[in-house]
C-alpha positions, 0 to 999 in steps of 0.5 A: 858148692863147696866140697872139702875135708875128703868129701865126695860128690857124684852127680850126673852133670855139673852146671855152674852159672847156668842162667843169664845174669847168674853167678855160680861158684864151686870149690873142691879142696883138699886131698881126698875131696872129689867131684865126679860126673857120671853121664855128662860134663861140667859147664863153668858158665853157661849163660851166667858167670862162674868159677871153679877152683880145684885146690890142695890135692882135690880131684874132679873127674868129668866130661863123660861123652861131651866137652867140659866147658869154661865160658860156654855161653856168649854172655858168660865170663868164667874161670877155672883154677886148678892149683897145688900138687895133687890137684887134678881135673880129668876131662874124660872127653875133652875141655873147651876153654871159651865156647861162645863167651870168655873163658880162662883156665889157670893150671898152677903150682904143680896141678894137672889137667888131663883132657882127651880133646881140647880147644881154646876159643872155639867159636867166633867172638869167643875169648880164651886164655890158658896159663900153665905156670909153676914147676910140675904144672901140666895140661895134657891134651891127648889128641889135639889142642887148637889154640884159637878155633875161630875166636881169640886165644892165648896159651901161656906156658911159664915158670916150669909149666908144661903143655903136652898135646899136638898143638895147632895154633891160630892164636897166641902161644907164649912160653917163658922158662 
């Protein structure tokens, strides 16, 4: 899926890399380009592997009533990258980075991710990695941010990035200027 040039996609849900052994890619790029889900979440890697890139001022607004997920299924290794000033991923309900599988979130170069709830490495055996780097880059987790639910988690804040939220940690949290 490629959304660019001010394109606007509205869908009930967004499933990327849904089936076992599948690979899915979605890119939302450029100011005015948007992807909105109206009744459910975006799942980046259910049973397959997937990537989601939100860049150059694009906006994704998702997670109505359920968690958006990166690396949800046990067989999934998936990544979401939100990069560049004005780029924004709004997780209306919340964001799960590694449900049962491996999930990576990178918030870079002035981008913002807003999550109602958030968890990194939710279930046993999951591996979750989040990096927030670059001046103005922010992950705003509204209510809580468990780093290491039952899995292995790393949250890295570097180079002027920020994370806001009530972080509770059982995983690895690193901060570098």
